[in-house]
C-alpha positions as a Markdown table, in Angstrom:
| # | Residue | x | y | z |
|---|---|---|---|---|
| 1 | Met | 0.0 | 0.0 | 0.0 |
| 2 | Lys | 1.2 | 3.5 | -0.8 |
| 3 | Leu | 0.1 | 6.8 | 0.8 |
| 4 | Arg | -0.5 | 9.6 | -1.7 |
| 5 | Pro | -0.8 | 13.0 | 0.0 |
| 6 | Leu | -3.4 | 15.5 | -1.1 |
| 7 | Phe | -3.1 | 19.3 | -1.5 |
| 8 | Asp | -0.2 | 20.5 | 0.6 |
| 9 | Gly | 0.3 | 17.2 | 2.5 |
| 10 | Val | 3.8 | 15.8 | 3.0 |
| 11 | Val | 4.6 | 12.2 | 3.9 |
| 12 | Val | 7.7 | 11.9 | 6.0 |
| 13 | Arg | 9.7 | 9.0 | 7.5 |
| 14 | Glu | 10.8 | 10.4 | 10.8 |
| 15 | Gln | 14.4 | 10.0 | 11.8 |
| 16 | Asp | 15.8 | 9.7 | 15.3 |
| 17 | Gly | 16.9 | 12.9 | 16.9 |
| 18 | Glu | 20.6 | 13.6 | 17.4 |
| 19 | Thr | 21.6 | 12.7 | 21.0 |
| 20 | Arg | 25.0 | 14.4 | 20.9 |
| 21 | Thr | 26.1 | 17.8 | 19.7 |
| 22 | Pro | 29.0 | 18.1 | 17.2 |
| 23 | Ser | 31.3 | 18.8 | 20.1 |
| 24 | Gly | 30.3 | 15.5 | 21.8 |
| 25 | Leu | 27.9 | 16.8 | 24.6 |
| 26 | Val | 25.1 | 14.4 | 25.3 |
| 27 | Leu | 21.6 | 16.0 | 25.0 |
| 28 | Pro | 18.8 | 15.2 | 27.4 |
| 29 | Asp | 15.6 | 13.6 | 26.1 |
| 30 | Asn | 13.5 | 16.7 | 26.3 |
| 31 | Ala | 16.0 | 18.6 | 24.0 |
| 32 | Thr | 15.8 | 16.0 | 21.3 |
| 33 | Lys | 12.0 | 16.1 | 21.3 |
| 34 | Gln | 11.8 | 19.9 | 20.7 |
| 35 | Phe | 12.2 | 19.6 | 17.0 |
| 36 | Arg | 11.6 | 16.5 | 14.9 |
| 37 | Arg | 13.3 | 15.7 | 11.6 |
| 38 | Gly | 12.7 | 13.2 | 8.8 |
| 39 | Glu | 13.0 | 12.4 | 5.1 |
| 40 | Val | 10.3 | 13.5 | 2.7 |
| 41 | Leu | 8.8 | 10.4 | 0.9 |
| 42 | Ala | 5.9 | 12.0 | -1.0 |
| 43 | Val | 4.5 | 15.5 | -1.6 |
| 44 | Gly | 1.0 | 16.4 | -2.6 |
| 45 | Pro | 0.3 | 18.6 | -5.8 |
| 46 | Gly | 0.1 | 21.8 | -3.7 |
| 47 | Gly | -2.6 | 23.9 | -2.1 |
| 48 | Tyr | -4.7 | 26.7 | -3.5 |
| 49 | Val | -4.4 | 30.4 | -2.8 |
| 50 | Asp | -7.0 | 32.8 | -4.4 |
| 51 | Gly | -8.0 | 30.0 | -6.7 |
| 52 | His | -4.5 | 29.4 | -8.0 |
| 53 | Arg | -2.4 | 26.3 | -7.2 |
| 54 | Val | 0.8 | 26.9 | -5.2 |
| 55 | Glu | 3.6 | 24.5 | -6.0 |
| 56 | Pro | 5.2 | 22.7 | -3.0 |
| 57 | Glu | 8.7 | 23.8 | -2.0 |
| 58 | Val | 9.8 | 20.5 | -0.7 |
| 59 | Arg | 10.7 | 17.4 | -2.8 |
| 60 | Pro | 11.0 | 13.7 | -2.0 |
| 61 | Gly | 14.5 | 13.1 | -0.5 |
| 62 | Asp | 14.6 | 16.4 | 1.3 |
| 63 | Val | 15.3 | 16.2 | 5.1 |
| 64 | Val | 13.0 | 18.5 | 6.9 |
| 65 | Ile | 12.3 | 19.7 | 10.4 |
| 66 | Trp | 9.1 | 20.6 | 12.2 |
| 67 | Ser | 7.8 | 21.2 | 15.8 |
| 68 | Ala | 4.0 | 21.0 | 15.5 |
| 69 | Pro | 2.0 | 18.0 | 16.4 |
| 70 | Val | 1.6 | 15.7 | 13.4 |
| 71 | Phe | -0.5 | 12.8 | 12.3 |
| 72 | Thr | 1.2 | 9.4 | 12.4 |
| 73 | Ile | 0.1 | 6.4 | 10.4 |
| 74 | Asp | 1.3 | 2.8 | 10.0 |
| 75 | Val | 1.7 | 1.8 | 6.3 |
| 76 | Asp | 2.9 | -1.7 | 5.7 |
| 77 | Gly | 4.6 | -1.9 | 9.1 |
| 78 | Glu | 6.4 | 1.4 | 8.7 |
| 79 | Lys | 5.4 | 4.4 | 10.9 |
| 80 | Leu | 5.0 | 7.5 | 8.6 |
| 81 | Val | 4.2 | 11.1 | 9.5 |
| 82 | Val | 1.8 | 13.3 | 7.5 |
| 83 | Val | 2.2 | 17.1 | 7.9 |
| 84 | Gln | 1.0 | 20.1 | 6.0 |
| 85 | Glu | 3.8 | 21.8 | 4.2 |
| 86 | Cys | 3.1 | 25.1 | 6.0 |
| 87 | Thr | 4.0 | 23.4 | 9.4 |
| 88 | Leu | 7.5 | 22.6 | 8.2 |
| 89 | Leu | 10.2 | 24.8 | 9.6 |
| 90 | Gly | 12.9 | 24.2 | 7.1 |
| 91 | Val | 14.9 | 21.9 | 4.9 |
| 92 | Leu | 18.3 | 20.7 | 6.2 |
| 93 | Glu | 21.0 | 21.2 | 3.5 |
| 94 | Pro | 24.0 | 18.7 | 3.5 |
């Protein structure tokens, strides 16, 4: 089964948060839960503004971060997250 998002929906495979800083300090659990990150698997066709479709800014393969509560669904044994594009805070560049 595949999950195809509608409008400005984004399907993300959540990644575990970093537990150490680049300098080696161990982060407490509450610090790693503040922001969530994951890889974009699928993106909807975009939402509408004033009757015109707005193209999404993220693409499959992008690693994104968000902080808002999200909808989690189990698809073929894999936990996936569905968010609206407007709730994403940014794309992590390599």
